[in-house]
CHARMM internal coordinates of N, CA and C (Angstrom, degrees):
IC EDIT
DIST 1 N 1 CA 1.3702
DIST 1 CA 1 C 1.5893
ANGL 1 N 1 CA 1 C 109.84
DIST 1 C 2 N 1.3281
ANGL 1 CA 1 C 2 N 119.16
DIHE 1 N 1 CA 1 C 2 N -34.85
DIST 2 N 2 CA 1.3953
ANGL 1 C 2 N 2 CA 121.35
DIHE 1 CA 1 C 2 N 2 CA -172.56
DIST 2 CA 2 C 1.5294
ANGL 2 N 2 CA 2 C 105.49
DIHE 1 C 2 N 2 CA 2 C -71.78
DIST 2 C 3 N 1.3643
ANGL 2 CA 2 C 3 N 119.17
DIHE 2 N 2 CA 2 C 3 N -35.78
DIST 3 N 3 CA 1.4040
ANGL 2 C 3 N 3 CA 120.11
DIHE 2 CA 2 C 3 N 3 CA -178.92
DIST 3 CA 3 C 1.5548
ANGL 3 N 3 CA 3 C 109.03
DIHE 2 C 3 N 3 CA 3 C -76.89
DIST 3 C 4 N 1.3299
ANGL 3 CA 3 C 4 N 119.40
DIHE 3 N 3 CA 3 C 4 N -35.81
DIST 4 N 4 CA 1.4816
ANGL 3 C 4 N 4 CA 118.93
DIHE 3 CA 3 C 4 N 4 CA 177.88
DIST 4 CA 4 C 1.6392
ANGL 4 N 4 CA 4 C 110.17
DIHE 3 C 4 N 4 CA 4 C -61.80
DIST 4 C 5 N 1.2224
ANGL 4 CA 4 C 5 N 113.33
DIHE 4 N 4 CA 4 C 5 N -44.11
DIST 5 N 5 CA 1.5142
ANGL 4 C 5 N 5 CA 120.73
DIHE 4 CA 4 C 5 N 5 CA 177.14
DIST 5 CA 5 C 1.5603
ANGL 5 N 5 CA 5 C 109.61
DIHE 4 C 5 N 5 CA 5 C -60.03
DIST 5 C 6 N 1.2773
ANGL 5 CA 5 C 6 N 114.06
DIHE 5 N 5 CA 5 C 6 N -39.96
DIST 6 N 6 CA 1.5585
ANGL 5 C 6 N 6 CA 112.24
DIHE 5 CA 5 C 6 N 6 CA 178.96
DIST 6 CA 6 C 1.5013
ANGL 6 N 6 CA 6 C 112.76
DIHE 5 C 6 N 6 CA 6 C -75.51
DIST 6 C 7 N 1.3800
ANGL 6 CA 6 C 7 N 119.26
DIHE 6 N 6 CA 6 C 7 N -32.20
DIST 7 N 7 CA 1.4388
ANGL 6 C 7 N 7 CA 119.05
DIHE 6 CA 6 C 7 N 7 CA -178.04
DIST 7 CA 7 C 1.5539
ANGL 7 N 7 CA 7 C 115.11
DIHE 6 C 7 N 7 CA 7 C -96.32
DIST 7 C 8 N 1.2542
ANGL 7 CA 7 C 8 N 121.87
DIHE 7 N 7 CA 7 C 8 N -21.76
DIST 8 N 8 CA 1.3882
ANGL 7 C 8 N 8 CA 125.83
DIHE 7 CA 7 C 8 N 8 CA -172.72
DIST 8 CA 8 C 1.5784
ANGL 8 N 8 CA 8 C 112.18
DIHE 7 C 8 N 8 CA 8 C -112.28
DIST 8 C 9 N 1.2663
ANGL 8 CA 8 C 9 N 116.51
DIHE 8 N 8 CA 8 C 9 N 89.16
DIST 9 N 9 CA 1.5387
ANGL 8 C 9 N 9 CA 126.32
DIHE 8 CA 8 C 9 N 9 CA -173.99
DIST 9 CA 9 C 1.4857
ANGL 9 N 9 CA 9 C 105.98
DIHE 8 C 9 N 9 CA 9 C -56.59
DIST 9 C 10 N 1.2972
ANGL 9 CA 9 C 10 N 123.20
DIHE 9 N 9 CA 9 C 10 N -41.55
DIST 10 N 10 CA 1.4538
ANGL 9 C 10 N 10 CA 125.59
DIHE 9 CA 9 C 10 N 10 CA -172.90
DIST 10 CA 10 C 1.5362
ANGL 10 N 10 CA 10 C 108.51
DIHE 9 C 10 N 10 CA 10 C -62.81
DIST 10 C 11 N 1.3818
ANGL 10 CA 10 C 11 N 111.59
DIHE 10 N 10 CA 10 C 11 N -49.50
DIST 11 N 11 CA 1.4232
ANGL 10 C 11 N 11 CA 120.95
DIHE 10 CA 10 C 11 N 11 CA -176.64
DIST 11 CA 11 C 1.5579
ANGL 11 N 11 CA 11 C 108.85
DIHE 10 C 11 N 11 CA 11 C -61.13
DIST 11 C 12 N 1.3730
ANGL 11 CA 11 C 12 N 116.05
DIHE 11 N 11 CA 11 C 12 N -48.60
DIST 12 N 12 CA 1.4522
ANGL 11 C 12 N 12 CA 123.70
DIHE 11 CA 11 C 12 N 12 CA -175.87
DIST 12 CA 12 C 1.4959
ANGL 12 N 12 CA 12 C 107.96
DIHE 11 C 12 N 12 CA 12 C -57.42
DIST 12 C 13 N 1.3734
ANGL 12 CA 12 C 13 N 122.68
DIHE 12 N 12 CA 12 C 13 N -46.53
DIST 13 N 13 CA 1.4161
ANGL 12 C 13 N 13 CA 132.00
DIHE 12 CA 12 C 13 N 13 CA 179.89
DIST 13 CA 13 C 1.5517
ANGL 13 N 13 CA 13 C 112.47
DIHE 12 C 13 N 13 CA 13 C -62.09
DIST 13 C 14 N 1.3416
ANGL 13 CA 13 C 14 N 112.16
DIHE 13 N 13 CA 13 C 14 N -35.60
DIST 14 N 14 CA 1.4895
ANGL 13 C 14 N 14 CA 118.77
DIHE 13 CA 13 C 14 N 14 CA 177.88
DIST 14 CA 14 C 1.5187
ANGL 14 N 14 CA 14 C 112.68
DIHE 13 C 14 N 14 CA 14 C -68.72
DIST 14 C 15 N 1.4493
ANGL 14 CA 14 C 15 N 113.46
DIHE 14 N 14 CA 14 C 15 N -42.22
DIST 15 N 15 CA 1.3518
ANGL 14 C 15 N 15 CA 120.18
DIHE 14 CA 14 C 15 N 15 CA -176.84
DIST 15 CA 15 C 1.5985
ANGL 15 N 15 CA 15 C 112.00
DIHE 14 C 15 N 15 CA 15 C -73.40
DIST 15 C 16 N 1.3796
ANGL 15 CA 15 C 16 N 114.01
DIHE 15 N 15 CA 15 C 16 N -35.35
DIST 16 N 16 CA 1.4574
ANGL 15 C 16 N 16 CA 121.15
DIHE 15 CA 15 C 16 N 16 CA 172.87
DIST 16 CA 16 C 1.6634
ANGL 16 N 16 CA 16 C 110.87
DIHE 15 C 16 N 16 CA 16 C -58.91
DIST 16 C 17 N 1.3236
ANGL 16 CA 16 C 17 N 110.04
DIHE 16 N 16 CA 16 C 17 N -45.43
DIST 17 N 17 CA 1.5490
ANGL 16 C 17 N 17 CA 112.78
DIHE 16 CA 16 C 17 N 17 CA 178.09
DIST 17 CA 17 C 1.4982
ANGL 17 N 17 CA 17 C 113.04
DIHE 16 C 17 N 17 CA 17 C -63.79
DIST 17 C 18 N 1.3975
ANGL 17 CA 17 C 18 N 118.34
DIHE 17 N 17 CA 17 C 18 N -41.29
DIST 18 N 18 CA 1.4601
ANGL 17 C 18 N 18 CA 120.38
DIHE 17 CA 17 C 18 N 18 CA 175.56
DIST 18 CA 18 C 1.4533
ANGL 18 N 18 CA 18 C 112.18
DIHE 17 C 18 N 18 CA 18 C -59.16
DIST 18 C 19 N 1.2705
ANGL 18 CA 18 C 19 N 118.30
DIHE 18 N 18 CA 18 C 19 N -50.77
DIST 19 N 19 CA 1.4263
ANGL 18 C 19 N 19 CA 127.15
DIHE 18 CA 18 C 19 N 19 CA 177.49
DIST 19 CA 19 C 1.5943
ANGL 19 N 19 CA 19 C 110.77
DIHE 18 C 19 N 19 CA 19 C -50.21
DIST 19 C 20 N 1.2772
ANGL 19 CA 19 C 20 N 109.61
DIHE 19 N 19 CA 19 C 20 N -51.44
DIST 20 N 20 CA 1.5390
ANGL 19 C 20 N 20 CA 115.40
DIHE 19 CA 19 C 20 N 20 CA -174.46
DIST 20 CA 20 C 1.5386
ANGL 20 N 20 CA 20 C 108.35
DIHE 19 C 20 N 20 CA 20 C -62.71
DIST 20 C 21 N 1.4603
ANGL 20 CA 20 C 21 N 116.21
DIHE 20 N 20 CA 20 C 21 N -41.52
DIST 21 N 21 CA 1.2544
ANGL 20 C 21 N 21 CA 120.66
DIHE 20 CA 20 C 21 N 21 CA 177.48
DIST 21 CA 21 C 1.5216
ANGL 21 N 21 CA 21 C 117.14
DIHE 20 C 21 N 21 CA 21 C -61.63
DIST 21 C 22 N 1.2436
ANGL 21 CA 21 C 22 N 114.39
DIHE 21 N 21 CA 21 C 22 N -39.50
DIST 22 N 22 CA 1.4800
ANGL 21 C 22 N 22 CA 123.12
DIHE 21 CA 21 C 22 N 22 CA -178.35
DIST 22 CA 22 C 1.5431
ANGL 22 N 22 CA 22 C 110.76
DIHE 21 C 22 N 22 CA 22 C -68.32
DIST 22 C 23 N 1.4740
ANGL 22 CA 22 C 23 N 113.59
DIHE 22 N 22 CA 22 C 23 N -40.73
DIST 23 N 23 CA 1.4336
ANGL 22 C 23 N 23 CA 116.77
DIHE 22 CA 22 C 23 N 23 CA 178.38
DIST 23 CA 23 C 1.5453
ANGL 23 N 23 CA 23 C 109.18
DIHE 22 C 23 N 23 CA 23 C -64.48
DIST 23 C 24 N 1.4117
ANGL 23 CA 23 C 24 N 111.90
DIHE 23 N 23 CA 23 C 24 N -44.52
DIST 24 N 24 CA 1.4991
ANGL 23 C 24 N 24 CA 112.25
DIHE 23 CA 23 C 24 N 24 CA -176.04
DIST 24 CA 24 C 1.5691
ANGL 24 N 24 CA 24 C 110.50
DIHE 23 C 24 N 24 CA 24 C -66.09
DIST 24 C 25 N 1.3780
ANGL 24 CA 24 C 25 N 120.37
DIHE 24 N 24 CA 24 C 25 N -33.98
DIST 25 N 25 CA 1.3960
ANGL 24 C 25 N 25 CA 119.06
DIHE 24 CA 24 C 25 N 25 CA 171.65
DIST 25 CA 25 C 1.5080
ANGL 25 N 25 CA 25 C 115.90
DIHE 24 C 25 N 25 CA 25 C -60.27
DIST 25 C 26 N 1.2902
ANGL 25 CA 25 C 26 N 114.84
DIHE 25 N 25 CA 25 C 26 N -46.66
DIST 26 N 26 CA 1.5537
ANGL 25 C 26 N 26 CA 118.53
DIHE 25 CA 25 C 26 N 26 CA 173.39
DIST 26 CA 26 C 1.4487
ANGL 26 N 26 CA 26 C 114.10
DIHE 25 C 26 N 26 CA 26 C -57.98
DIST 26 C 27 N 1.2824
ANGL 26 CA 26 C 27 N 118.26
DIHE 26 N 26 CA 26 C 27 N -41.07
DIST 27 N 27 CA 1.5131
ANGL 26 C 27 N 27 CA 121.09
DIHE 26 CA 26 C 27 N 27 CA 179.44
DIST 27 CA 27 C 1.5135
ANGL 27 N 27 CA 27 C 110.99
DIHE 26 C 27 N 27 CA 27 C -59.39
DIST 27 C 28 N 1.3306
ANGL 27 CA 27 C 28 N 109.82
DIHE 27 N 27 CA 27 C 28 N -44.33
DIST 28 N 28 CA 1.5207
ANGL 27 C 28 N 28 CA 116.80
DIHE 27 CA 27 C 28 N 28 CA -174.03
DIST 28 CA 28 C 1.5749
ANGL 28 N 28 CA 28 C 111.80
DIHE 27 C 28 N 28 CA 28 C -73.04
DIST 28 C 29 N 1.3096
ANGL 28 CA 28 C 29 N 114.66
DIHE 28 N 28 CA 28 C 29 N -31.39
DIST 29 N 29 CA 1.4475
ANGL 28 C 29 N 29 CA 120.21
DIHE 28 CA 28 C 29 N 29 CA -174.41
DIST 29 CA 29 C 1.4788
ANGL 29 N 29 CA 29 C 121.44
DIHE 28 C 29 N 29 CA 29 C -98.36
DIST 29 C 30 N 1.3584
ANGL 29 CA 29 C 30 N 109.59
DIHE 29 N 29 CA 29 C 30 N -28.63
DIST 30 N 30 CA 1.5498
ANGL 29 C 30 N 30 CA 112.52
DIHE 29 CA 29 C 30 N 30 CA -171.67
DIST 30 CA 30 C 1.6704
ANGL 30 N 30 CA 30 C 106.74
DIHE 29 C 30 N 30 CA 30 C -117.19
DIST 30 C 31 N 1.3507
ANGL 30 CA 30 C 31 N 110.17
DIHE 30 N 30 CA 30 C 31 N 108.49
DIST 31 N 31 CA 1.4646
ANGL 30 C 31 N 31 CA 118.70
DIHE 30 CA 30 C 31 N 31 CA 177.69
DIST 31 CA 31 C 1.5765
ANGL 31 N 31 CA 31 C 110.20
DIHE 30 C 31 N 31 CA 31 C -52.35
DIST 31 C 32 N 1.2983
ANGL 31 CA 31 C 32 N 122.74
DIHE 31 N 31 CA 31 C 32 N -44.36
DIST 32 N 32 CA 1.3469
ANGL 31 C 32 N 32 CA 129.45
DIHE 31 CA 31 C 32 N 32 CA -174.46
DIST 32 CA 32 C 1.5250
ANGL 32 N 32 CA 32 C 107.89
DIHE 31 C 32 N 32 CA 32 C -60.63
DIST 32 C 33 N 1.3460
ANGL 32 CA 32 C 33 N 120.33
DIHE 32 N 32 CA 32 C 33 N -42.81
DIST 33 N 33 CA 1.4971
ANGL 32 C 33 N 33 CA 126.76
DIHE 32 CA 32 C 33 N 33 CA -174.44
DIST 33 CA 33 C 1.5426
ANGL 33 N 33 CA 33 C 96.86
DIHE 32 C 33 N 33 CA 33 C -72.31
DIST 33 C 34 N 1.2914
ANGL 33 CA 33 C 34 N 125.59
DIHE 33 N 33 CA 33 C 34 N -45.88
DIST 34 N 34 CA 1.4203
ANGL 33 C 34 N 34 CA 124.11
DIHE 33 CA 33 C 34 N 34 CA -170.55
DIST 34 CA 34 C 1.5084
ANGL 34 N 34 CA 34 C 111.46
DIHE 33 C 34 N 34 CA 34 C -63.90
DIST 34 C 35 N 1.3901
ANGL 34 CA 34 C 35 N 118.43
DIHE 34 N 34 CA 34 C 35 N -34.96
DIST 35 N 35 CA 1.4412
ANGL 34 C 35 N 35 CA 124.51
DIHE 34 CA 34 C 35 N 35 CA 174.21
DIST 35 CA 35 C 1.4195
ANGL 35 N 35 CA 35 C 115.21
DIHE 34 C 35 N 35 CA 35 C -68.27
DIST 35 C 36 N 1.3423
ANGL 35 CA 35 C 36 N 115.32
DIHE 35 N 35 CA 35 C 36 N -39.35
DIST 36 N 36 CA 1.5273
ANGL 35 C 36 N 36 CA 127.14
DIHE 35 CA 35 C 36 N 36 CA 176.85
DIST 36 CA 36 C 1.4932
ANGL 36 N 36 CA 36 C 107.09
DIHE 35 C 36 N 36 CA 36 C -60.70
DIST 36 C 37 N 1.3217
ANGL 36 CA 36 C 37 N 120.62
DIHE 36 N 36 CA 36 C 37 N -51.56
DIST 37 N 37 CA 1.4121
ANGL 36 C 37 N 37 CA 126.26
DIHE 36 CA 36 C 37 N 37 CA 171.62
DIST 37 CA 37 C 1.4949
ANGL 37 N 37 CA 37 C 120.43
DIHE 36 C 37 N 37 CA 37 C -46.34
DIST 37 C 38 N 1.3768
ANGL 37 CA 37 C 38 N 109.17
DIHE 37 N 37 CA 37 C 38 N -48.64
DIST 38 N 38 CA 1.4269
ANGL 37 C 38 N 38 CA 117.27
DIHE 37 CA 37 C 38 N 38 CA -179.14
DIST 38 CA 38 C 1.4413
ANGL 38 N 38 CA 38 C 113.41
DIHE 37 C 38 N 38 CA 38 C -68.49
DIST 38 C 39 N 1.3275
ANGL 38 CA 38 C 39 N 119.89
DIHE 38 N 38 CA 38 C 39 N -35.48
DIST 39 N 39 CA 1.3665
ANGL 38 C 39 N 39 CA 127.75
DIHE 38 CA 38 C 39 N 39 CA 178.81
DIST 39 CA 39 C 1.5524
ANGL 39 N 39 CA 39 C 109.64
DIHE 38 C 39 N 39 CA 39 C -65.06
DIST 39 C 40 N 1.2673
ANGL 39 CA 39 C 40 N 112.32
DIHE 39 N 39 CA 39 C 40 N -47.35
DIST 40 N 40 CA 1.4742
ANGL 39 C 40 N 40 CA 121.86
DIHE 39 CA 39 C 40 N 40 CA -178.78
DIST 40 CA 40 C 1.5723
ANGL 40 N 40 CA 40 C 110.11
DIHE 39 C 40 N 40 CA 40 C -62.36
DIST 40 C 41 N 1.3045
ANGL 40 CA 40 C 41 N 118.81
DIHE 40 N 40 CA 40 C 41 N -46.37
DIST 41 N 41 CA 1.4889
ANGL 40 C 41 N 41 CA 123.56
DIHE 40 CA 40 C 41 N 41 CA 174.64
DIST 41 CA 41 C 1.5170
ANGL 41 N 41 CA 41 C 109.57
DIHE 40 C 41 N 41 CA 41 C -59.06
DIST 41 C 42 N 1.4089
ANGL 41 CA 41 C 42 N 119.09
DIHE 41 N 41 CA 41 C 42 N -44.97
DIST 42 N 42 CA 1.4883
ANGL 41 C 42 N 42 CA 111.38
DIHE 41 CA 41 C 42 N 42 CA -177.52
DIST 42 CA 42 C 1.4219
ANGL 42 N 42 CA 42 C 107.89
DIHE 41 C 42 N 42 CA 42 C -68.43
DIST 42 C 43 N 1.2527
ANGL 42 CA 42 C 43 N 128.02
DIHE 42 N 42 CA 42 C 43 N -36.40
DIST 43 N 43 CA 1.5398
ANGL 42 C 43 N 43 CA 126.96
DIHE 42 CA 42 C 43 N 43 CA -179.05
DIST 43 CA 43 C 1.5314
ANGL 43 N 43 CA 43 C 109.33
DIHE 42 C 43 N 43 CA 43 C -62.22
DIST 43 C 44 N 1.2905
ANGL 43 CA 43 C 44 N 116.57
DIHE 43 N 43 CA 43 C 44 N -42.40
DIST 44 N 44 CA 1.5727
ANGL 43 C 44 N 44 CA 120.03
DIHE 43 CA 43 C 44 N 44 CA 179.62
DIST 44 CA 44 C 1.4438
ANGL 44 N 44 CA 44 C 107.04
DIHE 43 C 44 N 44 CA 44 C -67.30
DIST 44 C 45 N 1.3210
ANGL 44 CA 44 C 45 N 120.75
DIHE 44 N 44 CA 44 C 45 N -35.52
DIST 45 N 45 CA 1.4885
ANGL 44 C 45 N 45 CA 118.21
DIHE 44 CA 44 C 45 N 45 CA -171.29
DIST 45 CA 45 C 1.5336
ANGL 45 N 45 CA 45 C 101.15
DIHE 44 C 45 N 45 CA 45 C -74.93
DIST 45 C 46 N 1.3588
ANGL 45 CA 45 C 46 N 125.03
DIHE 45 N 45 CA 45 C 46 N -44.96
DIST 46 N 46 CA 1.4327
ANGL 45 C 46 N 46 CA 122.68
DIHE 45 CA 45 C 46 N 46 CA -179.13
DIST 46 CA 46 C 1.6154
ANGL 46 N 46 CA 46 C 108.66
DIHE 45 C 46 N 46 CA 46 C -59.80
DIST 46 C 47 N 1.3101
ANGL 46 CA 46 C 47 N 111.75
DIHE 46 N 46 CA 46 C 47 N -42.44
DIST 47 N 47 CA 1.5185
ANGL 46 C 47 N 47 CA 113.86
DIHE 46 CA 46 C 47 N 47 CA 176.50
DIST 47 CA 47 C 1.5747
ANGL 47 N 47 CA 47 C 116.42
DIHE 46 C 47 N 47 CA 47 C -57.18
DIST 47 C 48 N 1.2467
ANGL 47 CA 47 C 48 N 110.85
DIHE 47 N 47 CA 47 C 48 N -41.59
DIST 48 N 48 CA 1.5886
ANGL 47 C 48 N 48 CA 119.37
DIHE 47 CA 47 C 48 N 48 CA 178.62
DIST 48 CA 48 C 1.5366
ANGL 48 N 48 CA 48 C 108.43
DIHE 47 C 48 N 48 CA 48 C -65.55
DIST 48 C 49 N 1.3224
ANGL 48 CA 48 C 49 N 117.26
DIHE 48 N 48 CA 48 C 49 N -36.74
DIST 49 N 49 CA 1.4839
ANGL 48 C 49 N 49 CA 115.01
DIHE 48 CA 48 C 49 N 49 CA 179.15
DIST 49 CA 49 C 1.4979
ANGL 49 N 49 CA 49 C 114.44
DIHE 48 C 49 N 49 CA 49 C -71.25
DIST 49 C 50 N 1.3467
ANGL 49 CA 49 C 50 N 112.97
DIHE 49 N 49 CA 49 C 50 N -35.18
DIST 50 N 50 CA 1.4742
ANGL 49 C 50 N 50 CA 123.48
DIHE 49 CA 49 C 50 N 50 CA 177.12
DIST 50 CA 50 C 1.5693
ANGL 50 N 50 CA 50 C 106.13
DIHE 49 C 50 N 50 CA 50 C -60.78
DIST 50 C 51 N 1.3178
ANGL 50 CA 50 C 51 N 117.80
DIHE 50 N 50 CA 50 C 51 N -53.39
DIST 51 N 51 CA 1.4402
ANGL 50 C 51 N 51 CA 120.16
DIHE 50 CA 50 C 51 N 51 CA -174.77
DIST 51 CA 51 C 1.5437
ANGL 51 N 51 CA 51 C 113.20
DIHE 50 C 51 N 51 CA 51 C -66.61
DIST 51 C 52 N 1.3519
ANGL 51 CA 51 C 52 N 115.17
DIHE 51 N 51 CA 51 C 52 N -34.06
DIST 52 N 52 CA 1.4985
ANGL 51 C 52 N 52 CA 123.79
DIHE 51 CA 51 C 52 N 52 CA 174.96
DIST 52 CA 52 C 1.5789
ANGL 52 N 52 CA 52 C 104.41
DIHE 51 C 52 N 52 CA 52 C -54.54
DIST 52 C 53 N 1.2675
ANGL 52 CA 52 C 53 N 117.85
DIHE 52 N 52 CA 52 C 53 N -51.55
DIST 53 N 53 CA 1.4032
ANGL 52 C 53 N 53 CA 123.54
DIHE 52 CA 52 C 53 N 53 CA -173.80
DIST 53 CA 53 C 1.5264
ANGL 53 N 53 CA 53 C 109.23
DIHE 52 C 53 N 53 CA 53 C -64.33
DIST 53 C 54 N 1.3187
ANGL 53 CA 53 C 54 N 118.48
DIHE 53 N 53 CA 53 C 54 N -45.66
DIST 54 N 54 CA 1.4342
ANGL 53 C 54 N 54 CA 124.62
DIHE 53 CA 53 C 54 N 54 CA 175.22
DIST 54 CA 54 C 1.5914
ANGL 54 N 54 CA 54 C 112.62
DIHE 53 C 54 N 54 CA 54 C -55.46
DIST 54 C 55 N 1.4614
ANGL 54 CA 54 C 55 N 112.71
DIHE 54 N 54 CA 54 C 55 N -45.25
DIST 55 N 55 CA 1.4277
ANGL 54 C 55 N 55 CA 115.48
DIHE 54 CA 54 C 55 N 55 CA 179.29
DIST 55 CA 55 C 1.4717
ANGL 55 N 55 CA 55 C 114.30
DIHE 54 C 55 N 55 CA 55 C -63.50
DIST 55 C 56 N 1.3990
ANGL 55 CA 55 C 56 N 115.15
DIHE 55 N 55 CA 55 C 56 N -41.50
DIST 56 N 56 CA 1.5089
ANGL 55 C 56 N 56 CA 119.66
DIHE 55 CA 55 C 56 N 56 CA -179.53
DIST 56 CA 56 C 1.6335
ANGL 56 N 56 CA 56 C 106.69
DIHE 55 C 56 N 56 CA 56 C -63.67
DIST 56 C 57 N 1.3526
ANGL 56 CA 56 C 57 N 120.74
DIHE 56 N 56 CA 56 C 57 N -35.42
DIST 57 N 57 CA 1.3755
ANGL 56 C 57 N 57 CA 121.33
DIHE 56 CA 56 C 57 N 57 CA 179.49
DIST 57 CA 57 C 1.5577
ANGL 57 N 57 CA 57 C 111.00
DIHE 56 C 57 N 57 CA 57 C -65.77
DIST 57 C 58 N 1.2802
ANGL 57 CA 57 C 58 N 113.74
DIHE 57 N 57 CA 57 C 58 N -33.93
DIST 58 N 58 CA 1.4708
ANGL 57 C 58 N 58 CA 116.52
DIHE 57 CA 57 C 58 N 58 CA 175.64
DIST 58 CA 58 C 1.4079
ANGL 58 N 58 CA 58 C 118.76
DIHE 57 C 58 N 58 CA 58 C -75.81
DIST 58 C 59 N 1.3336
ANGL 58 CA 58 C 59 N 120.22
DIHE 58 N 58 CA 58 C 59 N -23.87
DIST 59 N 59 CA 1.4035
ANGL 58 C 59 N 59 CA 130.99
DIHE 58 CA 58 C 59 N 59 CA 171.37
DIST 59 CA 59 C 1.4239
ANGL 59 N 59 CA 59 C 116.73
DIHE 58 C 59 N 59 CA 59 C -74.34
DIST 59 C 60 N 1.3381
ANGL 59 CA 59 C 60 N 112.99
DIHE 59 N 59 CA 59 C 60 N -29.49
DIST 60 N 60 CA 1.3502
ANGL 59 C 60 N 60 CA 118.69
DIHE 59 CA 59 C 60 N 60 CA -174.15
DIST 60 CA 60 C 1.5563
ANGL 60 N 60 CA 60 C 118.70
DIHE 59 C 60 N 60 CA 60 C -62.95
DIST 60 C 61 N 1.4376
ANGL 60 CA 60 C 61 N 121.61
DIHE 60 N 60 CA 60 C 61 N -41.51
DIST 61 N 61 CA 1.3868
ANGL 60 C 61 N 61 CA 121.81
DIHE 60 CA 60 C 61 N 61 CA 170.99
DIST 61 CA 61 C 1.5800
ANGL 61 N 61 CA 61 C 112.12
DIHE 60 C 61 N 61 CA 61 C -60.39
DIST 61 C 62 N 1.2613
ANGL 61 CA 61 C 62 N 121.36
DIHE 61 N 61 CA 61 C 62 N -23.70
DIST 62 N 62 CA 1.4419
ANGL 61 C 62 N 62 CA 126.65
DIHE 61 CA 61 C 62 N 62 CA -173.27
DIST 62 CA 62 C 1.5568
ANGL 62 N 62 CA 62 C 109.60
DIHE 61 C 62 N 62 CA 62 C -88.44
DIST 62 C 63 N 1.3733
ANGL 62 CA 62 C 63 N 116.17
DIHE 62 N 62 CA 62 C 63 N -6.96
DIST 63 N 63 CA 1.4253
ANGL 62 C 63 N 63 CA 121.44
DIHE 62 CA 62 C 63 N 63 CA -177.68
DIST 63 CA 63 C 1.5893
ANGL 63 N 63 CA 63 C 111.90
DIHE 62 C 63 N 63 CA 63 C 64.79
DIST 63 C 64 N 1.3160
ANGL 63 CA 63 C 64 N 114.89
DIHE 63 N 63 CA 63 C 64 N 32.35
DIST 64 N 64 CA 1.4612
ANGL 63 C 64 N 64 CA 118.22
DIHE 63 CA 63 C 64 N 64 CA 175.38
DIST 64 CA 64 C 1.6579
ANGL 64 N 64 CA 64 C 105.43
DIHE 63 C 64 N 64 CA 64 C -101.93
DIST 64 C 65 N 1.2822
ANGL 64 CA 64 C 65 N 112.89
DIHE 64 N 64 CA 64 C 65 N 155.54
DIST 65 N 65 CA 1.4458
ANGL 64 C 65 N 65 CA 121.75
DIHE 64 CA 64 C 65 N 65 CA -178.67
DIST 65 CA 65 C 1.5627
ANGL 65 N 65 CA 65 C 103.40
DIHE 64 C 65 N 65 CA 65 C -124.07
DIST 65 C 66 N 1.3794
ANGL 65 CA 65 C 66 N 116.20
DIHE 65 N 65 CA 65 C 66 N 129.20
DIST 66 N 66 CA 1.4325
ANGL 65 C 66 N 66 CA 122.45
DIHE 65 CA 65 C 66 N 66 CA 163.97
DIST 66 CA 66 C 1.3729
ANGL 66 N 66 CA 66 C 120.50
DIHE 65 C 66 N 66 CA 66 C -65.83
DIST 66 C 67 N 1.4353
ANGL 66 CA 66 C 67 N 116.86
DIHE 66 N 66 CA 66 C 67 N 118.62
DIST 67 N 67 CA 1.4614
ANGL 66 C 67 N 67 CA 117.98
DIHE 66 CA 66 C 67 N 67 CA -171.99
DIST 67 CA 67 C 1.5728
ANGL 67 N 67 CA 67 C 107.16
DIHE 66 C 67 N 67 CA 67 C -98.04
DIST 67 C 68 N 1.2541
ANGL 67 CA 67 C 68 N 113.55
DIHE 67 N 67 CA 67 C 68 N 128.79
DIST 68 N 68 CA 1.5052
ANGL 67 C 68 N 68 CA 119.52
DIHE 67 CA 67 C 68 N 68 CA 176.77
DIST 68 CA 68 C 1.4485
ANGL 68 N 68 CA 68 C 110.76
DIHE 67 C 68 N 68 CA 68 C -85.20
DIST 68 C 69 N 1.3868
ANGL 68 CA 68 C 69 N 116.96
DIHE 68 N 68 CA 68 C 69 N 139.94
DIST 69 N 69 CA 1.4618
ANGL 68 C 69 N 69 CA 120.54
DIHE 68 CA 68 C 69 N 69 CA 177.91
DIST 69 CA 69 C 1.3844
ANGL 69 N 69 CA 69 C 114.28
DIHE 68 C 69 N 69 CA 69 C -80.06
END
COOR INIT
IC SEED 1 N 1 CA 1 C
IC BUILD
């Protein structure tokens, strides 16, 4: 399956669409799954902010500035 996904783009896109639809269905119908996703997203957001701060600290001695898009 790993090889087929890597070589057959049509198959890979079809599987991605099925997985996305299944996740959307779970999110809409299962409150436990919805809460689990919200907790995961909050933790990832906090982690990203933490790493952004560390990255800026590393750039500071090199006199680089982080540019926001």
